[in-house]
N, C-alpha and C positions, 0 to 999 in steps of 0.2 A: 503494500499499500505506500502511495507517495503522499507528500504533505499537500494540503490544498492550497498553500500559499507559498509564493515564488517571486523572487527579486530579479529583475531585469534591468540591465543598463541601456540606456539609448546611445546609439554609437552613431547614427546618420541624420542628415537634415530633412529627410523626406516628411516629417511631421510637425514642422515648424509652420505657426508659432505655437501650436499646443504644446509640442515635446522639443526639447532642445537637446544636442549632443551632452552626456554628462549628466542628464536627468536620469534618476531611478525610478522604477516603476514595481509596485506591488501588485502582483496579478494573482487572481483567484482561478484555479483550475479545478478540474474534475478530478476525484480521488481516483477514477477508472481512467485508465489511458484509453483515447478512441473517442471518448464521449464527453464533448465540451459541456462547459457550463451554459446555462442559458444566457444568451445573446440577444439584444435589441438592437434594430438600426440605430447608428451614430456612436454607439460604445467603441471604445478603443480595444484591440484584441491582440493577443499575441499568436502568432500561426508559424506553422512550418512551410518554407516556399514548395509549392507543388512540383518544382522541377529541379529542386536541388536540395535533397534530404540533408537534416542538420542545420539548415540556414533558417534563422529564427527571423521574422518581420513583425513589425508593430505597425498596425494600420486600423483605420477605421471601419466598421462594419457598415457599409451604405445600405445593402439590402438583401434579402434571403432570396436565392434562385434555387432553380429545381435540381441543380447539381452541387449546392453548397452555398456559400456566402460571396457576394461582391465586396471585395476590401478596396480601399482606396487611400491614398495618401493626401495627406492636406496640402502637401507642398509639392505638386507634381513637376513644378519647374526645376527642383533639385536633381533632377534625374532618377526620380523613384520608379521603382519597381513594385507594380500593384495588379490588381485585376485587369487594368487595360492593357497589359502585357502578357498575362498567363490565364485570365479568364475566372470563374469562380472557384473559390478554393473549397474544396470537400470539407464536411464539417469534422471529420475525424482528423484533420490537420489545424484545426483550431485548439491550440494549447491551453488558452484562457482568455480572461477578460481583465482589463486593467481597472483596479478599483483605488489606487492612489498614485500620485506621483509626488516625488520629493526631489529636492536637490541636496547633495552633501555640503555641509558646512565647509566654507574655504578656511583653511588655515592661515593664520597669520604669519607672515615672514619673520626672520631675526631681526629685533630691534624695532619692531612695530609696536603699536600701543597695546597695552595690555600684557606686555612680558613676552613669555615663552608662547610659542606657537605650536 
């Protein structure tokens, strides 16, 4: 059995301005592999790329399709890869839905205010 909560780092710019590289996401996933949590249009999800196993994508679930979910980037101009290039993503490839975004605290450099960083 796997944990229903998972932490994922944002690495690309395809979801700007909603998400930025360096943001961290708390993702809720199903306890059973291949059975995604309930998703509604507009929610952010983490999915496996349908043509590149092991590559995770963070996208917006735009709408359900007969073959899965249509996933889109918020910033397609950033060279984003989404359903416009590979079509609907089968439900079994949806790993989970984003429930929280957070940014790590920046460490202060040496000599900065507040002493040691």
